[in-house]
Each structure stands twice: as C-alpha cells, then as structure tokens.
C-alpha positions in Angstrom: 0.0 0.0 0.0 3.1 2.2 0.3 3.1 3.8 -3.1 -0.7 4.3 -3.3 -0.3 7.5 -1.3 0.4 10.3 -3.7 -2.5 11.8 -5.6 -5.1 9.5 -4.2 -4.2 10.6 -0.7 -4.1 14.2 -1.7 -7.6 14.0 -3.2 -9.0 12.1 -0.2 -7.7 14.7 2.3 -8.8 17.7 0.2 -12.3 16.3 -0.4 -12.8 15.5 3.3 -10.5 17.3 5.7 -6.8 18.0 5.2 -4.5 15.7 7.2 -0.8 15.0 6.9 0.5 11.5 6.1 3.4 11.6 8.5 6.2 9.2 8.2 5.5 7.7 4.8 2.9 6.8 2.3 2.7 5.7 -1.3 4.4 6.7 -4.4 1.3 6.7 -6.6 -0.6 9.7 -7.6 -3.7 10.8 -9.3 -5.2 14.3 -9.9 -7.1 16.2 -12.5 -8.3 19.4 -14.2 -10.8 21.1 -16.5 -14.6 23.1 -17.7 -16.3 25.7 -20.0 -14.8 25.7 -23.4 -12.6 22.9 -24.7 -14.5 19.7 -23.8 -12.9 17.6 -26.4 -9.8 15.3 -26.6 -7.8 18.1 -28.3 -7.3 19.8 -24.9 -5.3 16.8 -23.5 -2.0 16.3 -25.3 1.3 14.4 -24.6 4.0 16.3 -22.7 6.6 15.2 -25.2 10.3 15.9 -24.4 9.2 18.3 -21.6 7.6 15.4 -19.7 10.8 14.0 -18.3 12.2 17.1 -16.6 8.7 18.3 -15.5 8.0 14.9 -13.8 11.3 15.2 -12.0 10.4 18.7 -10.9 6.9 17.6 -9.9 8.5 15.2 -7.3 11.2 17.6 -6.1 9.2 19.8 -3.7 7.2 16.9 -2.0 10.4 14.9 -1.4 12.2 18.0 -0.1 9.6 18.7 2.6 8.5 16.9 5.7 5.5 14.6 5.3 3.6 16.6 7.9 4.5 20.0 6.5 1.2 21.8 5.6 3.0 23.4 2.6 4.0 20.0 1.2 2.1 19.8 -2.1 0.9 16.3 -1.2 -0.9 17.9 1.8 -2.0 21.2 0.3 -2.7 20.2 -3.3 -3.3 23.0 -5.8 -1.1 24.1 -8.7 2.4 25.5 -8.6 3.5 27.9 -11.3 7.0 27.1 -12.4 7.1 29.6 -15.3 4.8 32.3 -16.4 2.8 29.8 -18.5 3.4 26.4 -17.0 1.9 25.0 -13.8 2.4 21.6 -12.0 -0.9 20.2 -10.7 -1.1 18.4 -7.3 -4.8 18.0 -7.2 -7.7 19.4 -5.3 -8.7 23.0 -6.1 -6.3 24.5 -8.6 -6.3 28.2 -9.7 -4.2 29.4 -12.6 -4.2 32.5 -14.8 -5.4 32.3 -18.4 -2.8 31.1 -20.9 -1.4 28.4 -18.5 -0.4 25.0 -19.7 -1.1 22.5 -16.8 1.3 19.5 -16.3 -0.8 16.5 -15.3 1.0 13.6 -13.7 -2.1 11.3 -13.7 -0.1 8.3 -12.2 3.5 8.0 -11.3 5.9 5.8 -9.3 9.1 7.1 -7.8 12.0 4.9 -6.7 15.2 5.9 -4.8 18.4 4.9 -3.1 16.9 5.4 0.5 13.9 3.1 0.2 13.5 -0.6 0.7 12.5 -3.0 -2.0 10.4 -3.0 -4.2 11.2 0.7 -4.6 14.9 0.7 -4.0 17.1 1.9 -6.8 20.8 2.7 -6.7 21.2 4.0 -10.2 19.1 6.0 -12.6 18.6 2.9 -14.8 17.3 0.9 -11.8 15.0 3.8 -10.8 13.6 4.0 -14.3 12.9 0.3 -14.5 11.5 0.2 -11.0 9.0 2.9 -11.9 8.0 1.3 -15.1 7.6 -2.1 -13.5 5.2 -0.7 -10.9 3.3 1.5 -13.4 2.6 -1.5 -15.5 0.3 -2.8 -12.7 -2.3 -0.4 -14.1 -4.8 -1.8 -16.6 -6.7 1.4 -17.4 -6.0 5.1 -16.8 -8.1 7.7 -18.6 -8.8 11.4 -18.1 -11.6 13.4 -19.6 -12.2 17.2 -19.6 -15.6 18.7 -19.1 -17.5 15.6 -20.0 -15.6 15.0 -23.2 -14.4 11.6 -24.5 -11.9 10.0 -22.2 -8.2 9.9 -23.3 -6.2 6.8 -22.4 -2.8 7.7 -20.9 -1.6 4.1 -21.1 -0.6 4.7 -24.7 3.2 4.9 -25.2 3.2 8.6 -26.1 1.9 9.5 -22.6 4.5 7.4 -20.7 7.7 9.1 -19.6 10.8 8.4 -17.6 12.0 11.0 -15.1 15.4 12.6 -15.4 17.6 11.6 -12.4 16.8 13.9 -9.4 18.5 14.7 -6.1 17.2 16.2 -2.9 18.4 16.5 0.7 16.2 14.3 2.9 14.3 16.4 5.4 13.1 15.6 8.9 10.2 13.1 8.7 10.6 12.7 4.9 7.8 11.1 2.9 9.7 7.9 2.4 12.1 7.8 5.3 15.8 8.2 5.1 18.3 9.9 7.4 17.8 13.7 7.5 20.6 15.5 5.7 21.5 12.6 3.4 21.2 12.8 -0.4 18.2 11.1 -1.9 18.7 10.1 -5.5 15.4 9.4 -7.2 13.9 8.6 -10.5 11.0 6.6 -12.0 8.2 6.6 -14.5 4.8 8.1 -15.0 1.9 8.7 -17.3 1.7 12.4 -17.9 0.0 14.9 -20.2 -0.5 18.7 -20.7 -3.8 20.3 -20.4 -3.9 23.1 -23.0 -4.6 26.7 -21.9 -8.3 26.8 -21.0 -10.9 29.6 -21.2 -11.6 31.7 -18.1 -14.0 29.9 -15.7 -14.2 26.6 -13.8 -13.3 23.3 -15.4 -13.6 19.6 -14.3 -11.3 16.8 -15.1 -12.4 13.2 -14.4 -9.8 10.5 -13.9 -10.6 6.8 -14.1 -8.1 4.2 -12.7 -8.0 0.4 -12.8 -5.2 -2.0 -12.0 -3.8 -4.8 -9.8 -2.6 -2.2 -7.2 -3.4 -2.6 -3.6 -6.2 -0.3 -2.7 -7.8 -0.1 -6.1 -11.1 -2.0 -6.1 -11.7 -4.5 -8.9 -14.1 -2.1 -10.7 -11.6 0.7 -10.4 -12.6 4.2 -9.3 -13.3 7.7 -10.6 -12.5 11.1 -9.1 -13.1 14.6 -10.2 -10.9 17.6 -9.6 -11.5 21.3 -10.3 -9.4 24.0 -11.9 -10.3 27.6 -12.0 -8.9 29.8 -14.8 -8.7 33.5 -13.9 -8.1 36.5 -16.2 -4.4 37.4 -16.4 -3.6 40.7 -14.8 -2.3 43.3 -17.2 1.0 44.8 -16.3 1.1 48.5 -17.0 4.4 49.7 -18.4 6.4 52.0 -16.2 6.6 55.6 -17.4 
C-alpha cells in the first residue's frame, strides 16, 4: 500500500479534511483538471520531451519537505506555477491565470536509493525500470475534460521516464531516510499537458483500474476542479 499514497491521498484529504500523512505513504498519484470551453480530446496532449524534466520537478518539492508540513504539495494540493505559462498540478482546487499549460501527472511511481524493495534503486537505470515495472500494474488510466471523450494515458506517447533527481532528505521525509543525506530518485509516470483553458471553472475526471493494492476490482473515478482567472495586465512603467 506504500506507493498508493500520492495523488489518491491528496484528493481524499482535500475532499474530506486536510490531514498530513506523516512518516511515509505511497508513491502513486492521481489528480485532474478542466470546464467551459474545450470539452474535447484536443485539450489533452502528450507532454513530449518536456515530460521527463517536469515529472522530476513535480516530485522535487514533495520529497524536499516533511511529510507533515502543511505546505508540502501532497498535503496542500493545488497548482504551482514554475514559469509564467506552465503549472504543476497536485490535485484538489487549482487556480491558474489564463494562458497556463497545466502539467498533469495522472499516475507516477518514484524509486530511490533510500527506500527498501520493491522501490529501492541505486542507479538512474534501476530507478527508471523500477518505476515502469510498478506503473505496469495499471490496466486502465483515462482522463476526460468537461464531460468529453476519455483519453487513455496508457498509450506509449503519454508514458515518460523522469530525469535523475537529487534532494536533501528532510526531517520526517515522505519515504524515510536519514535527515541530511542525499536522496537520488527517478522513476516513470503517465503524464499529459492540459492546453490553456478559457476563463472559468473546469472539471477533469480520472478513471483508474489496476492490480494495485487499494484499487477496487471495478476501479474508481474522481473529479478535480481547476479555475482559470483573467491574467492581470501589467502597466508599463513611465
């Protein structure tokens, strides 16, 4: 059940009442977006070459903060802007300005040098294979925007390997380790971009099935909400 934490835990706590998962959890994640405007499959596109570094960055902040830190994205959810036009989505209620591309890591498995088997990996290659091996336990993973047709992310073009990442292990890190030591991590995930959406509220539905502990035989669905706001105009200085 260890890796089943990520997005599923985020959504559960945001829907009910926020609560930290101190001392560990699961390396799997689910989240969503979307409404008003693009309700077709064209709004959900592969992340391409940007997927690898963005997935590494998506993991960096959660791994760098304590499991019980309220600002850890796995506790707070939301979207984090990393450039003026790209945001990383961590689930729950997400607000971004118009023109933002949203990076959606619908399901991802991380492996590292500080964790026990089956998520232990001493090299980048071991981490990549570890993530892929666990991701393959999924049998169905789809996302749909604003009631549109679902898009399967299990197609090869949505799968991506992380670039090797490094963080300093904090006190009470998500997956253990000695505070102060270097955690070298990597893995695999099924990711996509949500194209810039019109101003308003959008809904993204995610459906998950697989032979993963915690997923019922029929799978499950969850919805997350994203609010797009008008971008503020910056007046030129005189």
